[in-house]
C-alpha positions in Angstrom: -14.3 1.6 -18.7 -12.4 4.6 -19.3 -12.2 7.3 -16.8 -11.9 10.5 -18.8 -9.9 13.3 -17.4 -9.6 17.2 -18.0 -6.5 18.3 -16.5 -6.8 22.2 -17.6 -7.3 24.7 -14.8 -10.5 26.0 -16.5 -12.4 22.6 -16.7 -14.0 20.2 -14.7 -12.9 16.6 -14.4 -15.7 13.9 -15.4 -15.2 10.8 -14.0 -16.4 7.4 -15.0 -16.1 4.8 -12.3 -16.2 1.3 -12.8 -18.4 -0.8 -11.5 -16.7 -3.1 -8.7 -15.8 -6.6 -9.5 -15.7 -10.2 -8.9 -13.0 -10.9 -7.3 -10.4 -14.2 -7.1 -10.9 -16.6 -4.9 -7.7 -15.3 -2.2 -9.3 -12.2 -2.4 -13.0 -12.3 -1.4 -15.0 -9.3 -3.5 -15.9 -5.8 -1.3 -18.3 -6.4 1.6 -17.4 -9.7 2.3 -17.2 -10.6 5.9 -15.8 -14.9 5.7 -12.5 -15.2 7.0 -11.4 -18.8 7.8 -10.0 -19.5 11.6 -7.3 -18.5 12.9 -4.6 -21.2 13.7 -3.2 -19.2 17.0 -4.9 -17.6 19.7 -5.5 -13.5 18.4 -6.6 -10.0 19.7 -7.8 -6.9 17.5 -5.5 -3.7 17.7 -6.4 0.3 17.3 -3.7 2.0 16.1 -2.6 5.2 18.8 -0.9 7.5 18.1 3.0 7.4 19.0 5.9 10.2 18.1 8.0 10.8 14.6 10.0 12.7 12.9 8.6 15.5 10.6 7.1 13.9 7.5 6.6 10.4 9.3 3.3 8.3 9.9 3.4 6.3 12.9 1.4 4.4 14.7 1.2 2.2 18.2 0.2 -1.0 18.1 0.8 -4.1 20.6 3.7 -3.1 22.3 5.5 -1.7 19.0 6.0 1.0 17.1 6.1 1.4 13.4 7.0 4.9 11.7 7.4 4.9 8.0 8.5 7.9 5.4 7.3 8.0 2.1 9.6 9.8 -0.7 9.5 10.0 -4.6 11.9 10.9 -6.8 12.1 11.4 -10.6 14.7 9.6 -12.2 14.0 9.4 -15.8 17.1 10.0 -17.5 17.1 9.5 -21.1 13.4 7.9 -20.7 12.3 11.3 -20.3 9.8 13.1 -22.7 7.3 15.9 -22.3 6.1 16.8 -25.9 2.2 18.3 -26.6 1.1 16.7 -23.1 2.6 13.6 -23.5 5.0 12.7 -20.6 7.2 9.7 -19.7 8.7 9.4 -16.5 10.7 6.9 -14.2 10.3 7.8 -10.7 11.4 5.8 -7.6 9.4 5.2 -4.8 11.3 4.4 -1.2 9.7 4.1 2.0 12.5 4.2 4.6 10.7 2.6 8.2 11.8 1.7 11.6 10.1 -0.6 14.0 11.1 -0.3 17.7 9.1 -1.4 20.9 7.2 1.1 22.9 10.4 1.7 25.7 12.0 2.7 22.2 14.2 0.0 21.8 15.0 -0.4 18.5 14.1 -3.8 16.8 14.5 -3.4 13.1 14.6 -0.5 10.4 15.6 -0.2 6.6 14.6 1.2 3.4 12.1 -0.4 0.6 11.6 0.9 -2.9 10.4 0.4 -6.0 10.6 1.8 -9.9 7.6 2.9 -11.7 7.4 4.0 -15.7 4.6 5.8 -16.4 3.2 7.2 -19.6 0.8 9.8 -19.4 -0.8 11.4 -22.2 -4.1 10.7 -24.7 -3.9 7.3 -22.8 -2.2 7.1 -19.3 -0.3 3.6 -18.6 2.6 2.4 -15.4 4.6 -0.2 -14.9 6.3 -1.0 -11.7 8.8 -3.4 -10.9 9.3 -5.6 -7.7 8.8 -3.6 -4.5 11.2 -4.7 -2.2 12.7 -4.0 1.4 16.1 -4.3 2.9 16.5 -4.7 6.4 19.1 -3.0 8.1 19.5 -4.9 11.5 18.7 -8.4 9.9 20.6 -11.0 7.9 19.9 -10.0 4.0 20.4 -13.6 2.5 17.1 -14.5 4.9 15.2 -12.1 5.5 13.5 -9.6 3.7 10.0 -8.2 2.5 8.6 -8.3 -1.2 5.5 -6.8 -2.9 3.8 -7.1 -5.8 2.0 -3.3 -6.7 -0.3 -2.6 -10.0 0.8 0.0 -11.2 -1.5 3.2 -11.1 -1.7 5.6 -14.1 0.1 9.2 -13.8 -2.0 12.5 -14.3 -1.9 13.5 -17.8 -0.6 17.3 -18.5 -3.1 16.9 -21.6 -6.3 18.9 -22.0 -8.5 15.5 -22.0 -7.0 12.2 -21.0 -8.1 8.6 -21.1 -7.6 5.7 -18.2 -9.2 2.6 -17.9 -9.8 1.2 -14.5 -9.1 -2.4 -15.2 -10.2 -4.2 -11.7 -8.2 -7.4 -13.1 -4.7 -5.7 -12.3 -5.9 -5.5 -8.5 -5.8 -9.6 -8.4 -1.7 -9.1 -8.6 -1.6 -7.4 -5.3 0.0 -9.1 -2.7 3.6 -9.5 -0.5 5.7 -12.0 0.9 7.5 -11.5 4.4 10.4 -13.4 5.2 11.4 -12.4 8.8 13.9 -14.0 11.4 13.7 -17.7 9.6 9.8 -17.6 9.3 8.0 -16.6 5.8 4.2 -14.6 6.0 2.4 -14.3 3.0 -0.3 -11.4 2.9 -3.3 -11.1 0.2 -5.6 -9.0 0.1 -9.6 -9.3 2.0 -11.1 -7.3 -1.2 -10.8 -4.1 -3.7 -12.7 -1.1 -4.8 -10.9 -0.3 -7.8 -13.1 3.0 -8.0 -10.9 4.6 -5.4 -7.8 4.7 -7.9 -9.3 7.8 -9.4 -9.5 9.3 -6.3 -6.0 8.7 -5.2 -7.4 6.3 -2.2 -5.9 3.0 -1.1 -8.1 0.6 -3.3 -7.3 -2.5 -1.2 -10.0 -3.2 2.1 -7.1 -4.9 4.0 -4.8 -7.7 4.0 -5.0 -11.4 5.6 -1.6 -12.6 7.2 -0.3 -16.1 6.9 2.0 -17.9 8.5 3.0 -21.6 6.4 0.0 -21.0 5.1 -1.8 -20.7 8.1 -3.6 -17.6 9.1 -2.5 -15.6 12.1 -3.4 -12.2 11.7 -4.4 -9.5 9.2 -5.2 -5.6 8.8 -8.2 -3.8 8.2 -8.4 -0.3 6.5 -11.0 2.3 7.3 -14.3 2.5 4.7 -13.8 5.7 2.6 -17.4 7.7 2.9 -18.3 11.8 1.8 -15.2 13.8 1.4 -12.0 13.0 3.3 -9.4 15.6 4.6 -6.3 13.6 5.6 -3.1 14.9 6.9 0.2 12.5 7.4 -2.0 9.2 7.3 -4.3 10.4 10.2 -7.7 9.1 8.8 -6.0 5.9 7.8 -4.3 5.3 11.4 -7.3 6.3 13.3 -9.6 3.9 11.0 -7.2 0.6 10.8 -7.4 -2.3 12.9 -4.4 -5.3 13.2 -5.4 -8.7 14.6 -2.5 -10.0 15.8 -1.5 -13.1 17.8 -1.4 -12.9 21.8 1.9 -14.6 22.1 5.3 -14.0 20.8 5.8 -17.5 20.4 2.6 -17.2 17.7 4.6 -14.9 15.3 3.0 -11.6 17.3 6.4 -9.5 16.6 6.1 -10.3 12.7 2.8 -9.7 12.4 2.0 -6.1 13.7 5.7 -5.8 11.5 3.5 -7.0 8.8 1.0 -4.9 9.3 3.1 -1.4 9.1 4.8 -2.6 6.0 1.1 -3.8 4.3 -0.1 0.4 5.9 2.8 2.2 4.3 2.5 -0.3 0.8 2.0 2.6 -2.6 -0.8 1.6 -4.0 -3.3 3.8 -5.0 -3.3 5.4 -1.5 0.2 7.5 -2.6 -0.9 10.8 -4.0 3.2 11.6 -4.5 3.3 9.3 -7.0 0.9 10.7 -9.5 2.3 14.4 -9.3 
């Protein structure tokens, strides 16, 4: 069902949210609590505060600190067009990150990025490239992170515009991490596609597997009522990471992966829509 949006300053927007959908086997529907057994002993960690640079969202968990800073730049070039309320743009989304131990000892840092093509007007559409990360302190030929992120439609300058909220598109949302020679994969635990219209995080969380066995997860807070967020503080205070107890079981990698999933620019990145 399409969402009707009005962006004229004197008109109210009318949003028609799509109903929650029945998701595929790897990503249980919203409200599902079924979780397979973990392959290793794990513990549930709440995210604590941590010092960061201006513009960073930082948190501490399990003896580590993750800091991420998201930026969006217009790189449209000849692709750009703005005519009668219709626009075409290409934007580059970047996430600069630092991962350290609690005593500030560096572990790994780097840059993640993707390109997103946006068409807005009467009908809004978007198409993302693969989200990929380069690790400054690890071998690029063996260690990296990649994610498939569904396109989030841009807002239109037209008086009225239509956006189709398509729950099916979120089935592609997944991520893969190659860290110190070991492969980890993450898939959503469930979705709330109707949050897209409010520029809020669509995924409920992610399970994290190593070589096909469950070793961790990250769970985001549920959005209820009016939320005023600042620098990701609401998400940080309501998010939990489940990670292995032992370093030998991948504790560092799971917390590192969860930090990237926390910063993944899906519908919770309002800067994408400006």
